[in-house]
C-alpha positions as CSV (number, residue, x, y, z in Angstrom):
1,M,12.5,32.5,-166.7
2,R,14.0,30.5,-169.5
3,G,12.8,33.1,-172.0
4,I,14.4,36.0,-170.1
5,Y,17.6,34.0,-169.8
6,W,17.8,33.3,-173.5
7,L,16.7,36.8,-174.5
8,K,19.0,38.8,-172.2
9,M,22.1,36.6,-171.9
10,P,25.0,37.3,-171.9
11,G,25.1,40.5,-169.9
12,Y,21.9,40.1,-167.8
13,E,23.9,38.5,-165.0
14,R,25.7,41.9,-164.4
15,S,22.5,43.9,-164.2
16,N,22.6,46.3,-161.2
17,F,19.8,48.8,-161.2
18,F,20.5,50.1,-157.7
19,S,24.3,50.1,-158.2
20,H,24.8,47.9,-155.2
21,A,28.4,47.0,-154.5
22,R,28.7,45.7,-150.9
23,A,30.4,42.3,-150.6
24,L,28.4,39.2,-149.5
25,P,28.7,39.0,-145.7
26,E,30.6,36.0,-144.3
27,F,27.5,34.8,-142.5
28,Y,26.0,33.7,-145.8
29,W,28.6,30.9,-145.6
30,T,28.8,30.4,-141.8
31,A,25.3,31.2,-140.6
32,E,26.9,33.1,-137.7
33,T,24.6,36.0,-137.2
34,D,22.2,37.1,-134.5
35,M,19.4,37.4,-137.1
36,A,17.4,34.2,-136.4
37,C,15.8,34.2,-139.9
38,V,19.0,34.5,-141.8
39,R,20.8,32.0,-139.5
40,A,18.0,29.4,-140.0
41,A,17.9,29.9,-143.8
42,V,21.7,29.6,-144.2
43,T,21.9,26.7,-141.7
44,Q,19.3,24.8,-143.6
45,T,21.0,25.7,-146.9
46,K,24.3,24.3,-145.5
47,E,22.7,21.1,-144.3
48,L,20.3,20.3,-147.1
49,A,21.5,22.4,-150.1
50,Y,17.9,23.6,-150.2
51,A,15.8,26.5,-148.9
52,H,12.1,27.3,-149.5
53,H,11.4,30.0,-152.1
54,I,10.3,32.4,-149.3
55,Q,13.5,31.8,-147.4
56,R,15.5,32.6,-150.6
57,L,13.4,35.6,-151.7
58,M,12.3,37.2,-148.5
59,V,15.1,36.4,-146.1
60,T,18.5,36.0,-147.8
61,G,17.5,37.8,-151.0
62,N,15.6,40.6,-149.2
63,F,18.5,41.1,-146.8
64,A,20.9,41.3,-149.7
65,M,18.9,43.9,-151.5
66,L,18.2,46.0,-148.4
67,A,21.9,45.9,-147.4
68,G,23.1,46.9,-150.9
69,I,24.9,43.5,-151.6
70,D,26.2,43.2,-155.2
71,P,23.5,41.2,-157.0
72,Y,26.1,39.2,-159.0
73,A,27.7,38.1,-155.7
74,L,24.3,36.9,-154.5
75,H,23.7,35.1,-157.8
76,E,27.0,33.3,-157.5
77,W,26.2,32.3,-153.9
78,Y,22.7,30.9,-154.9
79,L,24.3,29.0,-157.8
80,S,26.9,27.6,-155.5
81,V,24.8,26.4,-152.6
82,Y,21.5,25.1,-153.9
83,A,21.2,21.6,-155.3
84,D,18.3,22.8,-157.5
85,A,20.0,25.9,-158.8
86,Y,20.2,25.7,-162.6
87,E,21.5,29.0,-163.9
88,W,18.7,29.5,-166.5
89,V,16.1,29.7,-163.7
90,E,18.2,30.9,-160.8
91,L,19.7,33.9,-162.5
92,P,16.5,35.5,-163.6
93,N,14.9,34.8,-160.2
94,T,17.9,36.4,-158.5
95,V,18.6,39.3,-160.8
96,G,15.0,40.1,-161.8
97,M,12.9,39.1,-158.9
98,S,15.0,38.9,-155.7
99,Q,17.3,41.9,-156.4
100,F,15.2,43.9,-158.9
101,A,18.6,44.4,-160.5
102,D,17.1,44.5,-164.0
103,G,15.0,47.6,-163.0
104,G,11.7,45.9,-163.6
105,L,12.1,43.8,-166.7
106,L,10.9,40.7,-164.8
107,A,9.2,41.9,-161.6
108,S,6.8,44.8,-161.2
109,K,8.3,46.0,-157.9
110,P,11.3,45.3,-155.6
111,Y,10.5,42.5,-153.2
112,A,11.6,44.6,-150.2
113,A,10.1,44.1,-146.8
114,S,10.7,44.9,-143.2
115,G,10.9,42.5,-140.3
116,A,7.1,42.6,-140.0
117,Y,6.7,40.5,-143.2
118,I,9.1,37.9,-141.9
119,N,7.3,37.8,-138.6
120,R,4.0,37.2,-140.4
121,M,5.4,34.5,-142.7
122,S,7.5,32.6,-140.1
123,N,8.2,31.8,-136.5
124,Y,11.8,33.1,-136.6
125,C,11.2,36.4,-134.8
126,G,10.0,34.9,-131.5
127,S,13.5,33.5,-130.7
128,C,15.5,36.2,-132.3
129,H,18.1,38.4,-130.6
130,Y,16.5,41.4,-132.3
131,D,13.1,42.8,-131.6
132,V,10.9,42.8,-134.7
133,K,8.7,45.6,-133.3
134,Q,11.6,48.1,-133.0
135,R,12.5,50.2,-136.0
136,T,15.7,51.6,-134.7
137,G,18.3,51.0,-132.0
138,E,20.8,48.3,-131.2
139,R,18.2,45.6,-130.5
140,A,15.9,46.6,-133.4
141,C,15.4,44.1,-136.1
142,P,18.0,45.1,-138.8
143,F,15.4,44.5,-141.6
144,N,13.4,47.4,-140.2
145,A,15.9,50.2,-140.5
146,L,17.4,48.7,-143.6
147,Y,14.0,48.6,-145.3
148,W,13.3,52.3,-144.7
149,D,16.8,53.3,-145.5
150,F,16.5,51.3,-148.8
151,I,13.3,53.3,-149.5
152,N,15.0,56.6,-148.9
153,R,18.2,55.8,-150.8
154,N,16.3,54.6,-153.9
155,R,13.5,57.1,-153.9
156,A,14.4,58.5,-157.3
157,K,14.4,55.0,-158.8
158,I,11.3,53.6,-157.1
159,G,9.2,56.7,-156.3
160,G,7.4,56.5,-159.7
161,N,6.6,52.8,-159.3
162,P,2.9,52.5,-158.5
163,R,3.6,49.7,-156.1
164,M,6.4,51.5,-154.2
165,A,5.3,55.2,-154.3
166,Q,3.2,54.8,-151.2
167,M,6.1,53.6,-149.2
168,V,8.2,56.6,-150.3
169,R,5.3,58.8,-149.1
170,T,5.1,56.9,-145.8
171,Y,8.8,57.5,-145.2
172,D,8.3,61.2,-146.0
173,K,5.7,61.4,-143.2
174,F,8.2,60.3,-140.6
175,A,9.5,63.1,-138.3
176,A,13.0,64.3,-139.2
177,D,14.5,62.8,-136.0
178,E,12.9,59.4,-136.9
179,R,14.4,59.6,-140.4
180,Q,17.8,60.4,-138.7
181,R,17.5,57.4,-136.3
182,I,16.7,55.1,-139.3
183,A,19.8,56.3,-141.2
184,E,22.0,55.9,-138.1
185,S,20.6,52.5,-137.2
186,A,21.1,51.2,-140.8
187,A,24.6,52.6,-141.1
188,A,25.6,51.2,-137.7
189,F,24.4,47.7,-138.7
190,L,26.0,47.8,-142.1
191,A,29.3,49.0,-140.6
192,R,29.4,45.7,-138.6
193,L,29.0,43.5,-141.6
């Protein structure tokens, strides 16, 4: 991480491979969200100025990437809220690994995942307002539609990645009405941010 930082700075902090520009949602500061995993990670962050790597990468970071949050805004948040955040390690982790904003310089694939991954790695989903088993609809886990929407939106950038090409092919096998429901569910959720 330190080598990437010294090799690529200044300028690396503004990397934005996916051209994400959405503002960081208020719930990153307040923890006021119905997503149990995000609420727990942000609450712990507020209380302890610490969160486990998986909470950072696969909950708050994954959500930010799937939702199209500006990677620089997420970097600034991580740097502001974590007691162990030293820029030389936090910045490459955020830009290169969590957000894949450097286009693959640091990581071999975007660390994107649906709610199923969070469910396997935690106990958050059992008490969540959302249903992790539903892909679309008002009560569906937002990570699910956002994940597939992310795959579709970025197919030109990730379709040639050996570790992501299969996910693009899987999305392409969905029926047209399912792809439409995914797009509508993702858009409806993002409109409420």
